[in-house]
Backbone of each chain as ProteinMPNN parsed JSONL, in Angstrom:
{"seq_chain_A": "MERMPVFVKVDEYNNVVNVIKSIRKKVEEAKETLAKVHEYKNEEDHQLEVWNNNLNEVEKKVEFIERSLSEPENY", "coords_chain_A": {"N_chain_A": [[0.82, -1.092, -0.017], [2.186, 1.307, 0.556], [3.8, 1.562, -1.124], [2.324, 2.22, -3.235], [1.952, 3.525, -6.306], [1.44, 7.69, -6.949], [-0.378, 9.697, -8.483], [-0.68, 13.246, -10.465], [-3.486, 15.081, -11.318], [-2.677, 17.658, -14.278], [-3.634, 19.813, -14.114], [-3.556, 20.672, -11.604], [-1.332, 19.995, -10.943], [-0.233, 21.951, -12.043], [-1.308, 24.19, -10.565], [0.337, 23.397, -8.021], [2.615, 23.555, -8.36], [2.392, 26.371, -8.93], [1.612, 27.312, -6.409], [3.939, 26.432, -4.855], [5.821, 28.033, -6.105], [5.465, 30.572, -4.996], [5.752, 29.668, -1.927], [7.946, 29.375, -1.811], [9.068, 32.102, -2.532], [7.92, 33.474, -0.755], [9.121, 32.299, 1.62], [12.228, 32.927, 1.052], [11.587, 35.583, 1.055], [11.138, 35.558, 4.532], [12.949, 34.772, 4.839], [14.304, 36.762, 4.419], [13.629, 39.057, 6.151], [14.372, 37.769, 8.973], [17.1, 37.789, 8.355], [17.674, 40.635, 8.767], [16.399, 40.727, 11.166], [18.876, 39.191, 12.352], [20.589, 41.426, 11.891], [20.162, 43.703, 13.526], [20.185, 42.503, 16.301], [22.778, 42.001, 15.992], [23.5, 44.801, 15.788], [22.563, 45.609, 18.802], [24.121, 44.439, 20.483], [26.524, 45.27, 19.698], [26.177, 48.056, 20.578], [25.776, 47.641, 23.206], [28.169, 46.939, 23.808], [29.756, 49.205, 22.995], [28.459, 50.352, 25.347], [29.734, 49.513, 27.826], [32.075, 49.929, 27.662], [32.24, 52.832, 27.703], [30.923, 53.003, 29.916], [33.404, 51.879, 31.44], [35.124, 53.848, 31.12], [34.112, 56.188, 32.064], [34.2, 55.299, 34.809], [37.363, 55.109, 35.131], [37.196, 57.785, 35.165], [36.128, 58.889, 37.45], [37.343, 57.671, 39.074], [39.991, 59.258, 38.964], [39.285, 61.717, 39.402], [38.354, 61.355, 42.075], [40.456, 60.711, 43.433], [42.339, 62.785, 43.184], [40.541, 64.466, 44.811], [40.483, 63.461, 47.668], [42.881, 63.144, 47.769], [44.929, 64.645, 48.437], [47.708, 67.164, 47.483], [50.981, 66.83, 49.55], [52.35, 68.76, 51.497]], "CA_chain_A": [[0.044, -0.282, -0.072], [2.752, 2.238, 0.681], [4.452, 1.752, -2.638], [1.661, 2.312, -4.474], [2.184, 5.298, -7.227], [0.624, 8.475, -6.784], [-0.628, 10.643, -9.786], [-1.846, 14.088, -9.277], [-3.813, 15.901, -12.465], [-2.299, 18.142, -14.586], [-3.761, 21.201, -13.905], [-4.064, 20.598, -9.891], [-0.2, 19.727, -11.023], [-0.015, 23.66, -12.432], [-1.574, 24.758, -9.498], [1.246, 23.015, -7.118], [4.064, 24.362, -9.288], [2.442, 27.727, -8.536], [1.979, 27.424, -4.869], [5.065, 26.031, -4.149], [6.794, 28.97, -6.158], [4.894, 31.233, -4.127], [6.23, 29.466, -0.693], [9.309, 29.846, -2.095], [9.029, 33.545, -2.456], [7.651, 33.917, 1.067], [10.526, 31.758, 2.55], [12.886, 34.34, 0.848], [11.208, 36.982, 2.196], [10.696, 35.606, 5.73], [14.748, 34.741, 5.528], [15.468, 38.552, 4.565], [13.605, 39.747, 7.573], [15.144, 37.112, 9.458], [18.754, 38.489, 8.51], [17.47, 41.765, 9.71], [16.638, 40.988, 12.615], [20.093, 39.514, 12.958], [21.838, 42.369, 11.555], [20.271, 44.675, 14.548], [20.821, 42.136, 17.129], [24.478, 42.511, 15.944], [24.005, 46.265, 16.522], [22.475, 45.735, 19.699], [25.463, 43.692, 21.235], [27.589, 46.473, 19.205], [25.887, 49.355, 21.61], [25.926, 46.829, 24.6], [30.05, 46.613, 24.013], [29.964, 50.731, 23.701], [28.055, 50.686, 26.232], [30.233, 48.762, 28.31], [33.338, 50.408, 27.38], [31.633, 53.873, 27.763], [31.281, 53.54, 31.576], [34.655, 51.954, 32.295], [36.02, 55.41, 31.013], [34.025, 56.929, 32.76], [34.536, 54.834, 35.964], [38.373, 55.535, 35.814], [37.647, 58.884, 35.052], [35.862, 59.204, 38.473], [38.252, 57.204, 40.082], [41.005, 59.899, 39.021], [38.405, 62.82, 40.35], [38.059, 60.709, 43.529], [41.754, 60.173, 44.603], [42.46, 64.092, 42.986], [39.98, 65.529, 45.886], [40.534, 62.978, 48.667], [44.366, 62.557, 48.669], [45.975, 66.226, 47.98], [48.939, 67.094, 47.351], [50.759, 67.375, 50.471], [54.058, 69.701, 51.591]], "C_chain_A": [[0.782, 1.061, -0.001], [3.516, 2.703, -0.417], [3.339, 1.657, -3.805], [2.057, 3.902, -4.96], [1.238, 6.141, -6.722], [0.825, 9.43, -8.148], [-1.31, 11.993, -9.223], [-2.104, 14.554, -11.253], [-3.044, 16.54, -12.615], [-2.65, 19.691, -14.191], [-3.793, 21.521, -12.096], [-2.146, 20.905, -9.629], [0.358, 21.612, -11.048], [0.082, 24.014, -11.182], [-0.237, 24.34, -8.398], [2.416, 23.621, -7.095], [4.018, 25.605, -8.462], [2.482, 28.041, -7.11], [3.267, 27.41, -4.383], [6.068, 27.384, -4.9], [6.601, 30.471, -4.991], [5.738, 30.874, -2.593], [7.435, 30.081, -0.905], [9.892, 31.099, -1.809], [9.036, 34.037, -0.953], [8.794, 33.172, 2.04], [11.675, 32.819, 2.293], [12.669, 35.646, 1.867], [11.403, 36.875, 3.856], [12.618, 35.18, 6.115], [15.465, 36.334, 5.209], [15.479, 38.968, 5.803], [14.395, 39.295, 8.73], [16.546, 37.615, 9.709], [18.667, 39.767, 9.147], [17.345, 42.024, 11.104], [17.67, 40.647, 13.62], [21.066, 40.02, 13.353], [21.304, 43.373, 13.313], [20.291, 44.384, 15.584], [22.557, 42.373, 17.312], [24.706, 43.882, 16.473], [23.713, 46.466, 17.54], [23.838, 45.39, 21.054], [26.695, 44.82, 21.188], [27.721, 47.734, 20.471], [26.144, 49.26, 22.538], [27.822, 47.026, 24.664], [30.401, 47.981, 24.288], [29.478, 51.208, 24.858], [29.108, 50.621, 27.47], [31.501, 49.715, 28.466], [33.306, 52.167, 28.013], [32.018, 53.672, 29.683], [32.557, 52.821, 32.274], [35.181, 53.31, 32.217], [35.24, 56.384, 31.75], [34.225, 56.806, 34.498], [36.045, 55.309, 36.399], [38.523, 56.797, 35.612], [37.205, 59.305, 36.716], [36.712, 58.983, 39.397], [39.935, 58.459, 40.554], [40.518, 61.328, 39.893], [38.616, 62.561, 41.648], [39.481, 60.97, 44.385], [42.535, 61.773, 44.22], [42.31, 65.249, 44.679], [40.74, 64.458, 47.226], [42.068, 62.695, 48.445], [45.2, 63.356, 47.777], [47.173, 66.246, 48.491], [49.841, 67.287, 48.778], [52.531, 67.753, 50.745], [54.818, 69.033, 52.448]], "O_chain_A": [[0.158, 2.025, -0.444], [3.839, 3.866, -0.659], [3.451, 1.174, -4.932], [2.322, 4.942, -4.357], [0.269, 5.685, -6.114], [1.882, 9.774, -8.678], [-2.04, 12.137, -8.243], [-1.284, 14.419, -12.161], [-2.257, 16.636, -11.674], [-1.799, 20.564, -14.02], [-4.064, 22.609, -11.587], [-1.631, 21.585, -8.741], [1.086, 22.234, -10.275], [1.154, 24.178, -10.599], [0.193, 25.38, -7.898], [3.075, 24.084, -6.164], [4.868, 26.006, -7.667], [3.241, 28.885, -6.634], [3.695, 28.249, -3.591], [7.052, 27.73, -4.247], [7.468, 31.125, -4.411], [6.363, 31.815, -2.104], [7.885, 31.076, -0.337], [10.881, 31.297, -1.103], [9.82, 34.699, -0.272], [9.174, 33.634, 3.116], [12.049, 33.529, 3.226], [13.19, 36.271, 2.79], [11.756, 37.871, 4.488], [13.268, 35.263, 7.156], [16.53, 36.858, 5.536], [16.444, 39.225, 6.523], [15.017, 40.09, 9.435], [17.079, 37.822, 10.799], [19.483, 40.061, 10.021], [17.775, 42.868, 11.89], [17.813, 41.041, 14.777], [21.929, 39.811, 14.206], [22.191, 43.619, 14.13], [20.387, 45.311, 16.389], [23.271, 42.729, 18.249], [25.597, 44.235, 17.246], [24.259, 47.486, 17.961], [24.215, 45.963, 22.076], [27.483, 45.173, 22.066], [28.705, 48.188, 21.054], [26.67, 50.175, 23.173], [28.463, 47.235, 25.694], [31.059, 48.301, 25.278], [29.876, 52.241, 25.396], [29.313, 51.665, 28.089], [31.76, 50.177, 29.577], [34.237, 52.632, 28.67], [32.955, 54.049, 30.386], [32.811, 53.052, 33.456], [35.652, 53.86, 33.212], [35.79, 57.444, 32.049], [34.357, 57.744, 35.284], [36.258, 55.77, 37.521], [39.647, 57.278, 35.75], [37.992, 60.077, 37.263], [36.947, 59.72, 40.355], [40.61, 58.569, 41.577], [41.171, 61.874, 40.782], [39.041, 63.445, 42.391], [39.602, 61.306, 45.563], [43.423, 62.038, 45.031], [43.016, 66.048, 45.296], [41.74, 64.99, 47.709], [42.457, 61.782, 49.172], [45.888, 63.039, 46.807], [47.661, 65.684, 49.472], [49.269, 68.19, 49.389], [53.548, 67.198, 50.326], [55.961, 69.421, 52.691]]}, "seq_chain_B": "MATKKAAPKQKAVSPEKVRDKNPVLTVQISEARMLRKEILESVREVIIFMQGYERFRKLQEDKVALFAKLRLQLRDINRLIDSGLRKDLPQGKLRPLSKLAMPEKPRAQEMPLERAPSPAPAEMPSSEQQVRSGLDELEAQLQDIENQLRKVA", "coords_chain_B": {"N_chain_B": [[-7.229, 77.875, 84.335], [-5.237, 78.274, 81.864], [-1.823, 78.961, 81.745], [0.023, 81.591, 79.83], [3.274, 80.604, 78.422], [6.327, 82.01, 78.494], [7.701, 82.06, 75.132], [11.013, 80.188, 74.784], [13.965, 82.411, 74.582], [15.842, 82.419, 71.545], [18.956, 82.103, 71.091], [21.272, 84.18, 69.71], [23.232, 83.612, 67.565], [26.769, 83.927, 66.985], [28.906, 84.385, 63.798], [31.251, 83.539, 63.998], [31.351, 81.063, 65.998], [29.587, 79.587, 64.466], [31.668, 79.137, 62.577], [33.644, 77.561, 63.676], [32.495, 75.855, 64.375], [31.504, 74.499, 62.294], [34.341, 74.065, 59.903], [35.676, 76.04, 58.046], [37.253, 74.21, 55.211], [39.817, 73.869, 53.054], [41.33, 72.391, 50.34], [43.597, 71.764, 48.488], [44.353, 71.078, 45.21], [46.286, 69.481, 43.039], [46.595, 69.181, 39.969], [45.023, 70.547, 38.661], [44.025, 71.606, 36.48], [43.925, 69.337, 34.858], [41.86, 67.773, 36.335], [39.936, 68.96, 35.781], [39.373, 68.68, 33.036], [38.816, 65.654, 32.883], [36.608, 65.766, 34.732], [34.783, 67.312, 32.535], [35.182, 65.281, 30.76], [33.562, 63.324, 31.643], [31.247, 63.961, 31.657], [30.545, 64.157, 29.209], [31.141, 61.416, 28.011], [28.81, 60.631, 29.639], [26.705, 61.62, 28.298], [27.134, 60.7, 25.818], [26.471, 58.266, 26.503], [23.991, 58.273, 26.922], [22.638, 58.98, 24.424], [23.658, 57.044, 22.957], [21.616, 55.115, 24.456], [19.017, 56.33, 23.346], [19.0, 55.106, 20.417], [19.444, 52.736, 20.953], [17.06, 52.179, 22.115], [15.345, 52.664, 19.743], [16.404, 50.919, 18.036], [15.564, 48.627, 19.205], [12.724, 49.168, 19.065], [12.288, 48.518, 15.958], [13.181, 46.049, 15.98], [10.918, 44.788, 16.66], [9.244, 45.352, 15.345], [10.034, 44.393, 12.748], [9.932, 41.418, 13.686], [6.977, 41.142, 13.83], [6.074, 41.17, 11.779], [7.677, 39.417, 10.357], [6.118, 37.21, 11.698], [3.989, 37.021, 10.65], [4.811, 36.499, 7.756], [5.844, 34.181, 8.005], [3.463, 32.753, 8.793], [1.839, 33.192, 6.39], [3.219, 31.881, 5.457], [2.634, 29.356, 6.253], [-0.203, 29.573, 5.781], [-0.528, 29.129, 2.833], [0.962, 26.726, 2.64], [-0.588, 24.577, 3.744], [-3.53, 25.401, 2.858], [-2.715, 25.757, 0.168], [-1.487, 23.928, -0.705], [-2.096, 21.224, 0.377], [-4.7, 21.578, -0.489], [-4.868, 20.609, -3.61], [-2.799, 18.582, -3.829], [-2.788, 14.722, -3.313], [-4.047, 13.637, -0.718], [-3.045, 12.921, 2.778], [-1.882, 11.425, 5.395], [-1.87, 13.253, 7.45], [-2.779, 15.617, 9.995], [-4.327, 19.233, 8.843], [-2.884, 22.044, 9.578], [-4.687, 24.236, 10.073], [-6.037, 25.075, 11.848], [-4.527, 27.479, 13.12], [-4.725, 29.625, 12.423], [-7.238, 29.826, 12.848], [-8.536, 29.772, 15.958], [-11.092, 29.432, 17.481], [-12.171, 27.164, 17.094], [-11.317, 24.67, 18.904], [-9.274, 21.544, 18.214], [-9.684, 18.479, 19.083], [-7.654, 17.267, 21.188], [-5.863, 14.633, 21.184], [-6.303, 12.185, 18.524], [-7.096, 9.652, 16.332], [-4.479, 8.447, 14.295], [-5.236, 7.371, 12.164], [-6.825, 8.933, 10.867], [-8.75, 10.33, 8.431], [-7.661, 13.68, 6.446], [-9.683, 15.119, 6.418], [-11.348, 18.354, 7.722], [-12.015, 18.288, 10.776], [-14.694, 17.943, 12.655], [-15.353, 20.152, 16.059], [-15.54, 17.816, 18.576], [-17.651, 17.988, 21.054], [-16.147, 20.182, 22.587], [-14.312, 20.779, 25.24], [-14.529, 23.031, 28.26], [-11.94, 23.488, 29.22], [-10.764, 22.993, 27.026], [-10.88, 25.003, 25.368], [-9.875, 27.237, 26.276], [-7.113, 26.573, 26.2], [-4.026, 27.598, 24.917], [-2.548, 29.358, 22.237], [-0.114, 28.123, 22.278], [-0.198, 25.922, 23.122], [-1.75, 24.659, 21.552], [-0.034, 24.424, 18.885], [1.961, 22.899, 20.071], [0.543, 20.252, 20.505], [-0.041, 19.899, 17.455], [2.693, 20.064, 16.55], [3.739, 17.83, 17.72], [1.446, 15.695, 16.835], [2.598, 15.645, 14.267], [4.911, 15.142, 14.406], [4.493, 12.277, 15.45], [3.38, 11.142, 13.273], [5.454, 11.035, 11.326], [7.191, 9.538, 12.285], [5.817, 7.12, 12.379], [5.868, 7.19, 9.419], [8.841, 7.055, 8.844]], "CA_chain_B": [[-6.692, 79.291, 83.514], [-3.983, 78.661, 81.114], [-1.113, 79.983, 81.735], [1.046, 81.571, 78.191], [4.476, 80.646, 78.463], [6.709, 82.765, 77.056], [8.55, 81.005, 74.326], [11.928, 80.657, 74.763], [14.528, 83.18, 73.239], [17.18, 81.994, 70.965], [20.118, 82.894, 70.989], [21.88, 84.699, 68.484], [24.644, 82.715, 67.239], [27.627, 84.489, 66.318], [29.34, 83.559, 62.794], [32.328, 82.965, 64.406], [31.024, 80.105, 66.455], [29.348, 78.468, 63.499], [33.082, 78.799, 61.767], [33.882, 76.844, 64.613], [32.213, 74.054, 64.533], [32.031, 74.309, 60.552], [35.583, 75.325, 59.819], [35.76, 76.067, 55.932], [38.028, 73.678, 55.134], [40.12, 73.67, 51.411], [41.808, 71.272, 49.377], [44.71, 71.77, 47.051], [43.976, 70.136, 43.924], [47.142, 69.725, 42.064], [46.603, 69.075, 38.612], [43.743, 71.177, 38.272], [43.236, 71.052, 34.67], [43.623, 67.47, 34.412], [40.636, 67.451, 36.382], [38.668, 69.765, 34.924], [39.152, 67.96, 31.846], [38.099, 64.971, 32.962], [34.955, 65.885, 35.174], [33.951, 67.526, 31.601], [35.227, 63.956, 29.83], [32.941, 62.248, 32.171], [30.027, 64.352, 31.147], [30.405, 63.861, 27.638], [30.549, 60.3, 28.19], [27.485, 60.537, 30.279], [25.793, 62.101, 27.404], [27.151, 59.812, 24.675], [25.519, 57.042, 26.741], [22.41, 58.464, 27.129], [22.328, 59.018, 23.258], [23.303, 55.527, 22.607], [20.381, 54.608, 25.053], [17.866, 56.819, 22.548], [19.539, 54.692, 19.414], [19.297, 51.414, 21.377], [15.447, 52.11, 21.998], [15.052, 52.879, 18.941], [16.806, 49.293, 17.567], [14.308, 47.384, 19.754], [11.301, 49.277, 18.199], [12.493, 48.336, 14.661], [13.317, 44.801, 16.068], [9.879, 44.364, 17.349], [8.016, 45.822, 14.222], [10.495, 42.661, 12.239], [9.379, 40.248, 14.461], [5.554, 41.626, 13.652], [6.42, 41.129, 9.911], [8.041, 37.535, 10.353], [5.539, 36.288, 12.266], [3.309, 37.294, 9.458], [5.21, 36.016, 6.806], [5.529, 32.83, 8.262], [1.937, 32.691, 8.874], [1.735, 32.861, 5.08], [3.572, 30.296, 4.305], [1.861, 27.991, 6.819], [-1.364, 29.52, 4.766], [0.124, 28.725, 1.607], [1.315, 24.803, 2.802], [-1.824, 24.373, 4.704], [-4.486, 25.4, 2.227], [-2.922, 25.791, -1.142], [-0.855, 22.232, -1.242], [-3.248, 20.398, 0.664], [-5.873, 21.613, -1.614], [-4.173, 20.239, -4.716], [-2.187, 17.371, -3.529], [-3.438, 13.665, -2.691], [-4.509, 13.516, 0.836], [-2.166, 11.747, 3.296], [-2.869, 10.883, 6.715], [-1.286, 14.59, 8.027], [-3.752, 16.596, 10.045], [-3.934, 20.399, 8.782], [-2.4, 23.114, 10.884], [-5.36, 25.323, 9.266], [-6.272, 25.866, 13.35], [-3.588, 28.433, 14.136], [-5.403, 30.879, 12.201], [-9.045, 29.717, 13.362], [-8.246, 29.529, 17.665], [-12.222, 29.536, 17.996], [-13.04, 25.941, 17.433], [-10.042, 24.147, 19.361], [-9.812, 20.686, 18.172], [-9.279, 17.335, 20.629], [-6.022, 16.496, 21.17], [-5.935, 12.985, 21.184], [-6.845, 11.606, 17.89], [-6.666, 8.719, 16.134], [-3.704, 8.917, 13.515], [-5.258, 6.947, 10.794], [-7.841, 9.529, 10.909], [-8.708, 11.078, 7.54], [-7.662, 15.163, 7.447], [-10.706, 16.249, 6.514], [-11.268, 19.728, 8.792], [-12.865, 17.61, 11.856], [-15.379, 18.695, 13.896], [-14.817, 19.565, 17.159], [-16.183, 16.868, 19.056], [-17.807, 18.442, 22.561], [-14.977, 21.073, 22.959], [-14.589, 21.21, 26.886], [-13.937, 24.451, 28.734], [-10.078, 23.121, 29.25], [-9.832, 23.119, 25.57], [-11.31, 26.339, 24.717], [-9.076, 28.095, 27.088], [-5.893, 26.186, 25.492], [-3.474, 28.979, 24.79], [-2.164, 28.652, 21.096], [1.0, 27.844, 22.074], [-0.224, 24.763, 23.299], [-2.216, 24.074, 20.15], [0.837, 24.163, 18.472], [2.216, 21.945, 20.521], [0.154, 19.394, 19.961], [0.194, 20.018, 16.428], [4.154, 19.371, 16.824], [4.012, 16.05, 18.547], [1.205, 14.632, 15.993], [3.599, 15.503, 12.983], [6.418, 14.189, 15.251], [4.034, 11.035, 15.49], [3.013, 11.011, 12.042], [6.521, 11.208, 10.474], [7.932, 8.371, 13.479], [4.854, 5.925, 11.68], [6.216, 6.874, 8.01], [9.75, 6.222, 8.97]], "C_chain_B": [[-5.319, 78.215, 83.26], [-2.908, 79.735, 81.045], [-0.244, 80.408, 80.497], [2.33, 81.8, 79.263], [5.191, 81.473, 77.394], [7.769, 82.027, 76.346], [9.792, 81.831, 74.372], [13.227, 81.389, 73.963], [15.565, 82.222, 72.944], [18.058, 82.577, 70.556], [20.837, 83.184, 70.058], [22.957, 84.017, 68.16], [25.745, 83.593, 66.468], [28.084, 83.094, 65.163], [30.615, 83.079, 63.123], [32.611, 81.718, 64.953], [30.5, 79.044, 65.395], [30.493, 77.981, 62.819], [33.727, 77.851, 62.503], [33.77, 75.688, 64.582], [32.061, 73.375, 63.121], [32.965, 74.649, 59.792], [35.653, 74.812, 58.224], [37.381, 75.343, 55.9], [38.533, 73.949, 52.914], [41.423, 72.595, 50.863], [42.577, 71.483, 47.872], [44.552, 70.856, 45.909], [45.265, 70.69, 42.899], [47.645, 69.775, 40.562], [45.016, 69.596, 38.666], [43.115, 71.017, 37.022], [43.045, 70.157, 34.079], [42.116, 66.973, 35.173], [39.256, 67.901, 36.248], [38.459, 68.526, 33.34], [38.332, 66.391, 31.911], [36.578, 64.761, 33.529], [34.508, 66.542, 33.655], [33.882, 66.226, 30.368], [34.095, 63.298, 30.451], [31.795, 62.476, 31.376], [29.999, 64.06, 30.351], [30.351, 62.637, 27.89], [29.315, 59.856, 28.306], [26.557, 60.884, 29.015], [25.513, 61.304, 26.356], [26.231, 58.382, 24.519], [24.144, 57.067, 26.478], [21.986, 58.189, 25.465], [22.323, 57.319, 22.269], [21.939, 54.501, 23.378], [19.295, 54.961, 23.83], [18.104, 55.703, 21.042], [19.076, 53.047, 19.553], [17.419, 50.983, 21.507], [14.685, 51.765, 20.478], [15.222, 51.399, 17.618], [15.662, 48.478, 17.328], [13.366, 47.492, 18.644], [11.007, 48.386, 16.957], [12.29, 46.638, 14.917], [11.528, 44.123, 15.844], [8.944, 44.189, 15.786], [8.475, 44.978, 12.824], [9.926, 41.605, 12.912], [7.785, 40.2, 13.906], [5.366, 41.09, 11.918], [6.919, 39.533, 9.838], [7.041, 36.958, 10.669], [3.897, 36.502, 11.205], [3.267, 36.381, 8.262], [5.044, 34.441, 7.122], [3.862, 32.113, 8.293], [1.072, 32.539, 7.365], [2.094, 31.72, 4.524], [3.097, 29.083, 4.833], [0.432, 28.417, 6.002], [-0.826, 28.698, 3.481], [0.403, 26.825, 1.628], [-0.18, 24.357, 2.537], [-2.877, 23.902, 3.04], [-4.01, 25.092, 0.733], [-2.031, 24.28, -1.498], [-2.05, 21.245, -1.268], [-4.325, 20.405, -0.315], [-6.019, 20.368, -2.984], [-3.271, 18.338, -4.866], [-3.05, 15.946, -2.945], [-3.817, 13.993, -1.335], [-3.961, 12.652, 1.654], [-3.118, 11.692, 4.503], [-2.352, 12.503, 8.087], [-2.382, 15.299, 8.576], [-3.401, 17.943, 9.568], [-4.363, 20.898, 9.793], [-3.334, 24.099, 10.539], [-5.707, 25.872, 10.922], [-5.7, 26.63, 14.128], [-3.972, 29.872, 13.62], [-7.088, 30.752, 12.577], [-9.049, 29.024, 14.895], [-9.738, 29.148, 17.847], [-12.678, 27.984, 17.637], [-11.377, 24.747, 17.323], [-10.662, 22.512, 19.063], [-9.149, 19.359, 18.896], [-7.504, 17.013, 20.248], [-5.758, 15.354, 20.802], [-6.686, 12.711, 19.818], [-6.323, 10.513, 16.741], [-5.232, 8.774, 14.47], [-4.02, 8.376, 12.18], [-6.511, 7.834, 10.364], [-8.07, 10.496, 9.12], [-8.359, 12.945, 7.647], [-8.581, 15.778, 6.585], [-10.602, 17.02, 7.205], [-12.321, 18.894, 9.818], [-13.652, 18.379, 12.683], [-15.208, 18.612, 15.002], [-16.047, 18.815, 17.908], [-16.368, 17.329, 20.909], [-16.569, 18.863, 23.209], [-15.465, 21.409, 24.63], [-13.977, 22.479, 27.105], [-12.398, 24.397, 28.526], [-9.872, 23.692, 28.033], [-9.985, 24.338, 24.854], [-10.384, 27.257, 25.281], [-7.261, 27.616, 26.397], [-4.986, 27.345, 24.989], [-3.035, 28.568, 22.88], [-0.605, 28.148, 20.838], [1.23, 26.081, 22.336], [-0.722, 23.646, 22.32], [-0.991, 23.616, 19.396], [1.711, 23.482, 18.779], [1.864, 20.486, 20.445], [0.147, 18.744, 18.931], [1.843, 19.508, 16.423], [3.807, 18.152, 17.057], [3.02, 14.948, 17.643], [1.858, 14.578, 14.666], [4.255, 14.411, 13.261], [5.719, 12.442, 15.231], [4.084, 9.911, 13.724], [4.173, 10.49, 11.051], [7.306, 10.427, 10.542], [7.414, 7.319, 12.43], [5.85, 5.741, 9.808], [7.792, 6.588, 8.254], [9.666, 4.931, 9.217]], "O_chain_B": [[-4.643, 77.601, 84.085], [-2.938, 80.868, 80.565], [0.33, 79.428, 80.022], [2.507, 82.527, 80.24], [4.99, 81.657, 76.193], [8.651, 81.429, 76.962], [9.998, 83.035, 74.221], [13.507, 81.004, 72.828], [16.081, 81.425, 73.727], [18.033, 83.495, 69.736], [21.14, 82.204, 69.377], [23.742, 84.053, 69.107], [25.501, 83.921, 65.307], [27.939, 81.873, 65.219], [31.061, 82.143, 62.459], [33.668, 81.136, 64.71], [30.868, 77.869, 65.405], [30.586, 76.81, 62.451], [34.526, 77.191, 61.839], [34.539, 74.734, 64.698], [32.334, 72.219, 62.8], [32.719, 75.495, 58.931], [35.671, 73.76, 57.583], [38.397, 75.81, 56.415], [37.808, 74.113, 51.933], [42.406, 72.335, 51.556], [42.237, 71.39, 46.692], [44.762, 69.662, 46.125], [45.344, 71.734, 42.253], [48.692, 70.228, 40.098], [44.029, 68.861, 38.703], [42.066, 70.489, 36.652], [42.328, 69.949, 33.1], [41.401, 66.064, 34.749], [38.108, 67.509, 36.456], [37.52, 67.842, 32.932], [37.433, 66.06, 31.139], [35.686, 64.022, 33.114], [33.373, 66.087, 33.514], [33.059, 66.09, 29.462], [33.526, 62.552, 29.654], [31.311, 61.653, 30.6], [29.08, 63.241, 30.321], [29.165, 62.399, 28.119], [28.72, 59.059, 27.58], [25.556, 60.176, 28.907], [24.401, 61.057, 25.889], [25.691, 57.746, 23.614], [23.377, 56.231, 25.999], [21.143, 57.334, 25.194], [21.578, 56.756, 21.467], [21.467, 53.458, 22.925], [18.706, 54.007, 23.321], [16.997, 55.522, 20.534], [18.567, 52.327, 18.693], [16.782, 49.987, 21.163], [13.812, 50.946, 20.19], [14.466, 51.051, 16.711], [15.066, 47.958, 16.384], [13.101, 46.706, 17.734], [9.99, 47.715, 16.783], [11.474, 45.983, 14.268], [11.131, 43.249, 15.073], [8.267, 43.265, 15.335], [7.665, 44.817, 11.91], [9.312, 40.836, 12.172], [7.402, 39.089, 13.54], [4.393, 40.73, 11.255], [6.347, 38.662, 9.184], [6.805, 35.983, 9.956], [2.864, 35.869, 11.424], [2.32, 35.737, 7.811], [4.258, 33.673, 6.568], [3.431, 31.079, 7.784], [-0.005, 31.963, 7.211], [1.684, 30.939, 3.666], [3.072, 28.008, 4.234], [-0.118, 27.427, 5.519], [-0.865, 27.468, 3.486], [0.075, 25.977, 0.797], [-0.74, 23.945, 1.521], [-2.978, 22.853, 2.403], [-4.683, 24.324, 0.045], [-2.084, 23.734, -2.6], [-2.693, 20.706, -2.169], [-4.775, 19.401, -0.867], [-6.922, 19.567, -3.224], [-3.26, 17.415, -5.68], [-3.956, 16.148, -2.137], [-3.73, 15.211, -1.179], [-4.264, 11.479, 1.437], [-4.332, 11.812, 4.666], [-2.565, 12.542, 9.298], [-3.14, 15.728, 7.706], [-2.204, 18.184, 9.724], [-5.304, 20.727, 10.568], [-2.794, 25.194, 10.696], [-5.616, 27.078, 11.15], [-5.915, 26.755, 15.334], [-3.682, 30.949, 14.143], [-7.914, 31.662, 12.509], [-9.497, 27.888, 15.049], [-9.721, 28.208, 18.642], [-13.8, 27.718, 18.069], [-10.712, 24.287, 16.394], [-11.785, 22.107, 19.361], [-7.964, 19.434, 19.222], [-6.688, 16.692, 19.384], [-5.257, 15.31, 19.678], [-7.872, 13.028, 19.903], [-5.168, 10.592, 16.323], [-5.677, 9.481, 13.566], [-3.375, 8.695, 11.181], [-7.209, 7.377, 9.459], [-7.247, 11.385, 8.908], [-8.689, 13.553, 8.665], [-8.338, 16.856, 6.043], [-9.552, 16.823, 7.818], [-13.513, 18.943, 9.512], [-13.268, 19.358, 13.324], [-14.93, 17.516, 15.488], [-17.23, 19.145, 17.841], [-15.54, 17.098, 21.79], [-15.989, 18.242, 24.1], [-16.451, 21.983, 25.091], [-13.113, 22.979, 26.385], [-11.765, 25.149, 27.786], [-9.09, 24.616, 27.811], [-9.311, 24.655, 23.873], [-10.121, 28.208, 24.544], [-6.396, 28.473, 26.219], [-5.721, 28.223, 24.537], [-3.304, 27.453, 22.433], [-0.033, 27.879, 19.782], [2.134, 25.302, 22.031], [-0.434, 22.455, 22.194], [-0.877, 22.399, 19.248], [2.513, 23.238, 17.878], [2.721, 19.609, 20.337], [0.249, 17.518, 18.886], [1.99, 18.299, 16.239], [3.568, 17.475, 16.057], [3.33, 13.762, 17.54], [1.72, 13.579, 13.96], [4.304, 13.278, 12.781], [6.47, 11.493, 15.005], [4.483, 8.824, 13.305], [3.942, 9.69, 10.144], [8.113, 10.177, 9.648], [8.197, 6.702, 11.707], [6.276, 4.737, 9.235], [8.057, 5.548, 7.65], [10.688, 4.252, 9.309]]}, "name": "protein", "num_of_chains": 2, "seq": "MERMPVFVKVDEYNNVVNVIKSIRKKVEEAKETLAKVHEYKNEEDHQLEVWNNNLNEVEKKVEFIERSLSEPENYMATKKAAPKQKAVSPEKVRDKNPVLTVQISEARMLRKEILESVREVIIFMQGYERFRKLQEDKVALFAKLRLQLRDINRLIDSGLRKDLPQGKLRPLSKLAMPEKPRAQEMPLERAPSPAPAEMPSSEQQVRSGLDELEAQLQDIENQLRKVA"}
C-alpha cells in the first residue's frame, strides 16, 4: 500500500507548482526579515559593548577625580 | 486657666561660633586642569551613553516590528502549505494546521492517527480545550506531526 504510485492531475500539478513558487518567495522574504533581525541583534550587541567601554571610561575618570580630591598634594 | 508661657528666646549665634563648628576647609588640587578635563570628559561620556540609549530603544522598536512582520510571513507560508498545497495534492494522513488561523474551534488533542485529513468537527469541546493557548495548540500539532513522521520512517 505504501509503495503504490501517486498520480496528480496536470491542472492541479500546475497549481501545486505555482503554490510552491509562492511558498519559495515567501520563504525568501522571511529569510530576509530574519537576516535583518540578526543585523539588529548585532547592532544591539555592538551598542552594549560601546556602553560597557563607556562606563569603564567614566569609572576611570571618576576614580581619578576622587583620588585628586581625597589625596591632596602633601607639603 | 492656662497661663501663657513665654517662648524661649533663641540665642543669637555669632558667625564666629558657626565657623568654629563647621570650619571652612580647602583642599589643594594638584592637577586642576587635568581634573577639570576629566570631569568634562566624564560628562561627555554620559551624554554619549544617553544618546546610545535612544539609538538602542529605536533598534528595539524596529526589531519588534520585524518580529511582527516575520510572524505574518510565517503565517502566510503556513497558509500556503496548508490550504494551497493540501488542496491540490492527494490527501495523506497528516492533519491540517489551519487551526492556527482559527483558534475559536479547538480540535481534540488526542486523535487517531489514521483519521482522514478533512477538517474534523470539534467533538464536544470542553472548557479546558477552549481556554488552551495557541502555544499548547502548536505543541499538540507538533507532537502529532512527529508521530506521523515516526510512522512514515
